[in-house]
C-alpha positions as CSV (number, residue, x, y, z in Angstrom):
1,M,48.7,236.1,126.8
2,P,48.7,239.5,129.9
3,G,51.4,238.9,133.0
4,L,53.2,242.0,134.7
5,V,55.5,243.9,133.9
6,L,59.1,243.0,134.6
7,H,60.7,246.3,136.6
8,A,64.2,246.6,138.3
9,G,63.5,246.8,141.1
10,A,61.6,243.4,141.2
11,Q,63.4,240.6,143.6
12,V,63.8,237.6,141.0
13,S,66.2,234.5,142.4
14,C,67.3,231.2,140.0
15,F,65.9,228.3,140.3
16,H,68.5,227.8,143.6
17,G,67.8,230.7,145.6
18,A,71.2,232.4,143.5
19,S,69.5,236.7,143.1
20,A,69.4,237.4,139.5
21,T,70.3,241.2,138.8
22,I,67.7,243.6,136.6
23,A,68.5,246.1,135.0
24,P,66.9,249.2,133.4
25,S,66.6,249.4,130.4
26,A,64.1,251.6,130.0
27,P,65.1,254.5,133.4
28,S,62.8,256.6,131.5
29,V,60.3,254.7,131.9
30,Q,59.0,253.2,135.2
31,V,56.0,251.5,136.9
32,G,55.6,251.7,140.9
33,G,59.0,254.3,141.0
34,N,61.8,251.6,138.8
35,A,62.4,251.8,135.0
36,V,61.2,248.3,133.2
37,T,63.2,246.4,131.7
38,T,63.3,245.4,127.8
39,V,66.6,243.1,128.4
40,S,65.6,238.8,128.4
41,K,69.3,237.6,130.0
42,L,70.0,238.1,133.4
43,P,72.7,237.2,135.1
44,V,72.7,235.5,138.4
45,G,75.0,235.9,141.4
46,T,76.3,233.1,143.6
47,C,74.4,230.1,142.6
48,P,75.3,227.4,145.1
49,F,74.7,224.4,142.9
50,Q,76.5,221.7,141.9
51,I,77.1,217.9,140.8
52,P,77.3,214.9,142.7
53,V,80.2,213.5,140.6
54,G,81.8,210.3,142.2
55,A,83.7,211.2,145.6
56,G,83.7,215.2,144.7
57,T,81.6,217.7,142.7
58,K,81.2,219.8,139.6
59,P,80.0,222.8,140.4
60,Q,77.2,223.7,137.3
61,P,76.0,227.4,139.0
62,C,73.8,229.1,137.2
63,I,75.0,231.7,135.4
64,T,72.1,233.3,133.7
65,V,67.9,234.1,133.7
66,E,67.0,234.0,129.8
67,W,63.6,235.4,130.6
68,A,61.0,234.6,128.3
69,T,57.7,236.0,128.3
70,V,57.5,239.1,126.7
71,S,55.4,242.1,126.1
72,T,53.3,241.6,121.7
73,K,52.0,244.7,122.4
74,V,53.8,247.4,123.9
75,K,57.0,248.4,124.2
76,V,60.4,250.6,125.1
77,M,62.3,252.3,122.6
78,G,60.9,249.6,119.9
79,Q,61.7,246.4,122.4
80,S,59.1,244.6,124.4
81,V,58.8,245.1,127.9
82,L,58.9,241.9,130.1
83,L,56.3,240.1,131.2
84,Q,55.6,237.8,134.5
85,T,53.7,235.3,134.1
86,P,50.1,234.4,136.6
87,P,51.1,230.8,138.1
88,G,49.2,228.2,136.0
89,S,48.9,230.2,132.8
90,G,51.2,228.4,130.7
91,P,54.6,228.7,130.0
92,G,56.9,229.9,133.1
93,A,58.6,233.5,132.4
94,G,61.3,231.5,131.9
95,E,64.1,229.5,132.4
96,C,67.6,229.4,134.8
97,K,70.7,228.6,132.7
98,T,74.3,227.2,133.1
99,A,77.3,227.5,131.7
100,E,77.3,224.5,128.8
101,Q,73.0,226.5,128.7
102,I,71.8,223.2,130.5
103,T,68.3,224.6,131.4
104,Q,67.9,224.9,135.4
105,G,64.5,225.0,136.0
106,V,62.7,228.2,136.2
107,P,63.2,231.6,137.7
108,Q,61.2,233.1,141.2
109,V,59.9,236.1,141.3
110,S,58.6,237.3,144.3
111,S,58.6,240.7,144.8
112,M,57.7,242.7,142.1
113,Q,54.7,245.0,141.3
114,T,51.1,244.1,141.0
115,R,50.0,247.1,139.5
116,V,50.8,247.7,135.6
117,M,49.9,244.0,133.5
118,A,50.2,244.3,129.4
119,T,50.3,242.1,126.6
């Protein structure tokens, strides 16, 4: 499935709104002036999510976004580039996960380049 090439300048957040950090893994290959990425596990900043437990709460923050959609044809330094699939086109781009690897939802992309696509 084709998708837009994800890059270091894109704004990605976990399901609860905390920002994920995209590492520029291939600085020599750029789209829209930003390095593309091949790193599929993105760290998440301070996620606010908690689970109510009786009188208290248990912090259950997202700590990573595990990107699932990668290019099968376009590779950089032998690694597949990450892709953002269009909404409604099937499985999401990835999953937001806790330290216990519990899936919390799909990552949200609020800003990224919209010209370069790959499959």
